N, C-alpha and C positions, 0 to 999 in steps of 0.2 A: 218335367213336362208342365205345361201351362194349365191354368184352371179351365174348367169346362162347365157348360150348363147341364151336363149329365151327372147323375149320381155316380161317384167313383169310390172304389175301395182298393186297397193293396191286396194283391194275390199272395196267398200264403202257401206254405209247403204242403198242406193237406188239401188244397183245392184241385179238383179234377172235373172233367166233363164226360159223362157216359156216352159212348158211341156204339154200344152193343144193342142192336135192334130188338133182341128178345128180352132185354132187361126192363124192369118196371120203371127205371129212371132214365131210359133212353132219351137222349138230347136234353138232358138236364144237368145242372151242377151236382157234384157228389163230393164226399170227403174221402181222401186217400188214407190208407190203402182201400181199394174198392174191389170186390170180387169179380166184377165183369170188366170187359174192355173199356178203357177210358183214356181220355187225353189228360196228361199232366199239365196243369196250367202254369206252374212256376218252372221256367225253362232256362237253361244255361245259355241258349242262343239269343235270348232277349226278344224273341218274336212277339211274345205276349206282354211286353213291358206296358203297352197300352193295348187292351183287347176289348172290343165292343161287340156284344152279342147281337147279331143281326136276327131279325124276326123270321128267319127261314125255318120252316117246319116246327114252329113253336105252338101256335094256336090255329087250327088244331094240329096236334103232333101225330104224325103217321109213321109207324115203324118202317124202317128201310128207306125213307125218303130224304135222308140227309141229317147229319148232326154236326155240332161244333162248327157252325158256319159263323165266322167272326170277321170283323174289320180289325186288322192288326198290322204290325210292322213287317215289312218284307224281308226275305232272305237276301243275302248279298247277291248282286247281279239280277235281282228281281226274278228269281227262280219261281216256277209255278207253284201255286198253293193246291190244296185238295178241296177246292170249292169256296175258299174264303176270298176276301178282298184285302189286298195288302199294299201298303204305301211306305215310302221312305220315312225314317224318323222325323226328318225335317217337315215333310208334308203333314204327318200326323200332328206335330206340334203346332203347325199353322192352322189346322182344321179344328182342333179341340175347342178353342174358345167360341167357335161358331156353332157347335153341336149342342142340341138339347133334346129332351124327350119328344119334342114336336118335330124334330128333323126327320125327313123322309129320305132314305137312300134307295134309289132304284138301281138294281143290278140288271143290266141288259146282257143276255146270253147270246 
């Protein structure tokens, strides 16, 4: 993937994202293994080869109002996500150089 104006780091085998509403780390990154329900960030299907955390339910964080809302690579055939925004690898590669911490993405429901 190309460079980006965003701070980026490689996802490791112990990276997770808590999606358990009753857990103190709900909608936050965690280290695996983790005792509560969480998303495994390093995936064989490569959906999170580039994964940008969208600011959905981050500040303030409200339990049960959504977690692990990312901008990531789509599944084959553009299958629906569980609340994320997903694009093709080519689209992601073209967008990355134009993204920065100042970028605002508006998701219209």
